[in-house]
C-alpha positions as CSV (number, residue, x, y, z in Angstrom):
1,M,-12.2,14.8,4.4
2,D,-14.4,11.9,3.4
3,N,-13.3,8.4,2.7
4,D,-14.3,8.6,-1.0
5,Y,-11.9,11.5,-1.5
6,I,-9.1,9.8,0.4
7,L,-9.6,6.6,-1.7
8,S,-9.4,8.6,-4.9
9,V,-6.2,10.3,-3.7
10,I,-4.6,6.9,-2.9
11,R,-5.7,5.5,-6.3
12,E,-4.2,8.5,-8.1
13,Y,-1.0,8.2,-6.1
14,A,-0.7,4.5,-6.9
15,D,-1.5,5.0,-10.6
16,E,1.2,7.6,-10.8
17,C,3.8,5.6,-8.9
18,L,3.0,2.2,-10.3
19,K,2.8,2.7,-14.0
20,E,2.0,-0.4,-16.0
21,P,5.2,-2.5,-16.3
22,V,6.6,-2.7,-19.8
23,W,7.7,-6.0,-21.3
24,H,11.4,-5.6,-20.8
25,I,11.5,-4.9,-17.1
26,S,13.4,-7.3,-14.8
27,R,11.6,-10.0,-13.0
28,D,12.4,-8.5,-9.6
29,W,11.0,-5.1,-10.6
30,F,7.9,-6.8,-11.9
31,K,7.4,-8.5,-8.6
32,Q,7.9,-5.3,-6.7
33,I,5.3,-3.5,-8.7
34,S,2.9,-6.5,-8.3
35,Y,3.4,-6.6,-4.5
36,S,3.0,-2.8,-4.3
37,R,-0.3,-3.0,-6.3
38,W,-1.5,-5.8,-3.9
39,A,-0.7,-3.6,-0.9
40,V,-2.6,-0.6,-2.4
41,D,-5.6,-2.9,-3.1
42,E,-5.5,-4.2,0.5
43,I,-5.3,-0.7,1.9
44,L,-8.2,0.5,-0.2
45,K,-10.3,-2.4,0.8
46,R,-9.5,-1.9,4.5
47,I,-10.4,1.8,4.4
48,E,-13.7,1.0,2.7
49,E,-14.5,-1.6,5.3
50,S,-13.5,0.6,8.2
51,K,-15.8,3.5,7.6
52,F,-15.6,4.7,11.3
53,T,-11.9,4.4,11.6
54,P,-9.7,7.3,10.4
55,P,-7.9,6.2,7.2
56,I,-4.5,7.1,8.8
57,M,-5.1,4.6,11.6
58,V,-6.1,1.9,9.1
59,V,-2.9,2.5,7.2
60,E,-0.8,2.5,10.4
61,D,-2.4,-0.8,11.4
62,F,-1.6,-2.3,8.0
63,I,2.0,-1.1,8.3
64,R,2.3,-2.8,11.7
65,K,0.9,-6.1,10.3
66,M,3.2,-6.0,7.3
67,D,6.2,-5.4,9.5
68,D,5.1,-8.4,11.7
69,F,4.5,-10.7,8.7
70,S,7.8,-9.7,7.0
71,C,9.6,-11.2,10.0
72,K,7.8,-14.5,10.1
73,N,9.1,-16.3,7.1
74,K,12.2,-15.6,5.2
75,K,10.8,-16.9,1.9
76,T,7.8,-14.5,1.9
77,S,9.4,-11.6,3.7
78,I,9.9,-9.6,0.5
79,I,6.2,-9.5,-0.3
80,F,5.4,-8.0,3.1
81,S,8.4,-5.7,3.1
82,V,7.4,-4.2,-0.2
83,A,3.8,-3.8,1.1
84,H,5.1,-2.1,4.3
85,D,7.1,0.4,2.2
86,M,4.2,1.2,-0.1
87,A,1.9,1.7,3.0
88,E,4.4,4.1,4.5
89,N,4.4,6.0,1.3
90,I,0.6,6.2,1.4
91,L,0.7,7.2,5.0
92,D,3.0,10.1,4.1
93,V,0.5,11.2,1.4
94,L,-2.3,11.1,3.9
95,I,-0.4,13.0,6.5
96,A,0.6,15.7,3.9
97,M,-3.1,16.1,3.2
98,K,-3.9,17.2,6.7
């Protein structure tokens, strides 16, 4: 599979999972959606920049980094924990595509 196809699958998955928040959602839910969208954008960017690295490896590396960052600072751990979880979901999608 080429990277363009994989990028489109990830975008479709994110669009389906991360529907636009409505005005009455909680602040915590809004943050979680925002952090998840950030993670998707980072993963897409990293896959695009790593043309010779299999996308699964790129996502696995991102997961490791988010896991590490989530342990560094209690005040920012939620951002990286949410990103870690979103990346694991994307990894599951990529593995299922094999």
